[in-house]
C-alpha positions as CSV (number, residue, x, y, z in Angstrom):
1,M,14.2,7.0,-4.7
2,S,14.3,10.4,-5.2
3,I,11.7,13.1,-4.0
4,E,11.6,14.3,-7.9
5,F,9.9,11.0,-8.7
6,L,7.5,11.1,-5.9
7,I,6.5,14.6,-6.5
8,T,5.9,13.5,-10.5
9,T,4.3,10.7,-9.7
10,F,1.8,12.4,-7.3
11,I,0.9,15.1,-9.9
12,V,0.3,12.4,-12.6
13,V,-1.8,10.5,-10.4
14,A,-3.8,13.3,-9.3
15,S,-4.9,14.8,-12.1
16,P,-8.1,14.0,-13.3
17,G,-8.2,11.3,-15.9
18,T,-10.3,8.3,-16.7
19,G,-9.5,6.5,-13.4
20,V,-9.9,9.5,-11.3
21,I,-13.6,9.8,-13.0
22,Y,-14.4,6.4,-12.6
23,T,-13.6,6.1,-8.8
24,L,-15.3,9.5,-8.0
25,A,-18.4,8.0,-10.0
26,A,-18.6,4.4,-8.1
27,G,-18.0,6.0,-4.9
28,L,-21.1,8.7,-5.4
29,S,-23.2,5.7,-7.0
30,R,-22.3,3.1,-5.1
31,G,-20.8,4.1,-1.9
32,A,-17.5,3.7,-0.2
33,R,-16.8,0.0,-0.7
34,A,-17.4,0.3,-4.1
35,S,-15.0,3.3,-4.5
36,V,-12.3,1.4,-2.8
37,L,-12.9,-1.9,-5.5
38,A,-12.6,1.2,-8.5
39,A,-9.6,2.1,-7.3
40,F,-7.7,-1.5,-7.0
41,A,-9.4,-2.0,-10.5
42,C,-7.6,0.9,-11.9
43,T,-4.2,0.0,-10.1
44,L,-4.4,-3.7,-11.6
45,G,-5.3,-2.1,-15.0
46,I,-1.8,-0.4,-14.8
47,I,0.0,-3.5,-14.6
48,P,-0.2,-4.9,-18.2
49,H,1.6,-0.9,-19.1
50,M,4.4,-1.2,-16.6
51,A,5.3,-5.0,-17.7
52,A,5.1,-3.7,-21.6
53,A,7.6,-0.7,-20.6
54,I,9.5,-3.1,-18.3
55,T,9.7,-5.9,-21.0
56,G,10.2,-3.0,-23.8
57,L,7.0,-4.1,-25.5
58,A,5.9,-0.4,-25.3
59,A,8.3,0.0,-27.9
60,L,6.1,-1.8,-30.4
61,L,2.9,0.5,-29.9
62,Y,5.6,3.5,-30.5
63,T,6.8,1.9,-33.3
64,S,3.9,0.0,-35.3
65,A,1.3,2.4,-36.2
66,L,-1.3,-0.4,-36.8
67,A,-0.9,-1.9,-33.2
68,F,-1.1,1.5,-31.2
69,E,-4.4,2.5,-33.4
70,I,-6.2,-0.8,-32.7
71,I,-5.8,-0.3,-29.0
72,K,-6.6,3.4,-29.2
73,Y,-9.7,2.7,-30.8
74,L,-10.9,0.1,-28.8
75,G,-10.0,2.6,-25.6
76,V,-12.2,5.1,-27.8
77,A,-15.1,3.0,-28.0
78,Y,-15.4,1.6,-24.5
79,L,-15.3,5.4,-23.3
80,L,-18.2,6.2,-25.3
81,Y,-19.3,2.9,-24.3
82,M,-19.5,4.3,-20.7
83,A,-21.0,7.6,-21.2
84,W,-23.8,5.9,-22.9
85,A,-24.6,3.8,-20.0
86,T,-24.1,6.6,-18.1
87,L,-26.8,8.3,-19.7
88,R,-28.7,5.0,-20.1
89,D,-28.6,4.2,-16.3
90,Q,-26.6,1.3,-16.8
91,G,-23.7,0.4,-14.8
92,A,-21.2,1.3,-12.1
93,L,-21.4,4.9,-13.5
94,S,-25.4,5.2,-12.8
95,I,-25.7,7.4,-10.0
96,E,-29.3,5.8,-8.1
97,G,-29.3,5.5,-4.5
98,D,-31.6,2.3,-4.9
99,K,-30.3,0.4,-7.4
100,A,-28.9,-3.0,-6.7
101,P,-25.2,-2.9,-6.4
102,K,-22.7,-4.0,-8.9
103,T,-20.7,-7.3,-7.8
104,A,-17.1,-6.9,-7.0
105,R,-16.2,-8.7,-10.0
106,Q,-18.2,-6.3,-12.4
107,V,-16.7,-3.3,-10.9
108,I,-13.0,-4.5,-11.0
109,V,-13.4,-5.7,-14.8
110,E,-14.6,-2.1,-15.7
111,G,-11.8,-0.3,-14.1
112,I,-9.4,-2.5,-15.5
113,L,-10.5,-1.9,-19.0
114,I,-10.7,1.8,-18.0
115,N,-7.1,1.7,-18.1
116,L,-5.8,-1.2,-20.0
117,L,-7.7,0.4,-23.3
118,N,-5.1,3.2,-23.4
119,P,-2.3,2.6,-25.2
120,K,-0.8,6.2,-23.9
121,L,-0.1,4.4,-20.8
122,S,2.7,2.0,-21.7
123,I,4.3,4.8,-24.0
124,F,4.1,7.1,-20.8
125,F,6.0,4.4,-18.5
126,F,8.2,3.5,-21.2
127,A,9.7,7.3,-21.3
128,F,8.7,7.8,-17.6
129,L,10.7,4.9,-15.4
130,P,13.9,5.0,-17.1
131,Q,14.5,8.4,-15.8
132,F,14.7,7.8,-12.2
133,V,17.0,4.6,-12.8
134,S,20.4,5.1,-11.7
135,P,22.9,3.7,-14.1
136,T,25.4,2.9,-11.7
137,Q,23.5,-0.1,-10.7
138,A,24.2,-3.5,-12.2
139,S,20.6,-4.2,-13.2
140,A,17.9,-1.7,-13.9
141,L,15.0,-4.4,-13.8
142,P,15.0,-4.6,-10.2
143,Q,14.6,-0.8,-9.9
144,M,12.0,-0.6,-12.3
145,L,10.0,-2.7,-10.4
146,G,10.4,-1.0,-7.2
147,L,9.5,2.3,-8.9
148,S,6.4,0.5,-10.4
149,G,5.2,-0.6,-7.0
150,V,5.3,2.6,-5.5
151,F,3.4,4.3,-8.8
152,M,1.0,1.8,-8.0
153,L,0.7,2.0,-4.3
154,M,0.3,5.7,-4.8
155,T,-2.1,5.4,-7.6
156,F,-4.6,3.3,-5.2
157,A,-3.9,5.5,-2.3
158,I,-5.0,8.8,-4.0
159,F,-7.6,6.9,-5.8
160,A,-9.2,5.3,-3.2
161,I,-9.4,8.9,-1.4
162,Y,-11.0,10.5,-4.2
163,G,-13.9,7.9,-4.3
164,V,-14.6,7.8,-0.5
165,F,-14.6,11.4,-0.3
166,A,-17.4,11.0,-3.3
167,A,-19.2,8.7,-1.3
168,A,-18.9,10.5,1.8
169,V,-21.1,13.4,-0.1
170,R,-23.2,10.7,-1.7
171,Q,-26.2,11.2,0.3
172,H,-26.6,14.9,-0.4
173,I,-26.5,14.1,-4.1
174,V,-29.0,10.9,-4.3
175,S,-31.9,12.8,-2.6
176,R,-31.7,15.2,-5.1
177,P,-33.1,14.6,-8.5
178,R,-31.9,17.3,-10.5
179,V,-28.5,17.0,-9.3
180,L,-28.3,13.3,-10.3
181,T,-29.3,14.2,-13.6
182,W,-26.7,16.7,-13.9
183,M,-24.0,14.5,-12.4
184,R,-25.1,11.7,-14.8
185,R,-24.6,14.2,-17.8
186,A,-21.5,15.3,-16.4
187,F,-19.9,12.1,-16.1
188,A,-21.1,10.9,-19.6
189,G,-19.7,14.5,-21.1
190,A,-16.2,13.9,-19.0
191,F,-16.1,10.2,-20.8
192,I,-16.8,11.6,-24.3
193,A,-14.4,14.3,-24.1
194,L,-11.6,11.7,-22.7
195,G,-12.7,9.6,-25.7
196,V,-12.2,12.6,-28.2
197,K,-8.8,13.4,-26.5
198,L,-7.9,9.8,-27.1
199,A,-9.0,9.8,-30.8
200,F,-7.1,12.7,-31.6
201,T,-3.9,11.5,-29.6
202,D,-0.6,10.5,-31.9
203,R,2.2,8.5,-30.9
């Protein structure tokens, strides 16, 4: 495994995106346990994309405009729903100190959907993983599985760090109603922006 792969993976995972925002929001709204669950869920949401890349299904998304558009707009709709839920004080993204916590199942389902409904992830792995597979080895499958495992492990670790940090400053936020309001608007705006960005994304 090359240092280039590790550096590239770190940059990709640590860059702010839907998974990072979701995990941060979970930490701020529900605490450290919820943030770790959110990180775990976002990591699980990567598995179908990696499987698609490894089996070649990502090529279908790349060549089929209809399949790509369907998944893309499902993702856009879900991101806009998350923004609406945030503003309406619903779901795991409402930043409140006195709400009953979401169940582990609810947090995991939301986190999985965040990454699952993003067709660009499949295409990303389709183009990303083969660059680090050695052509001298007899089979590329074990290499791709190993690289995928490292990517998932790093995703979980970095997302969990984000979330636990957010949980650590949670009490400083939930005690200030004005800060809560602006944080809620900021998270809603971030999901709207990500939804718009996805909507205008081409294959």
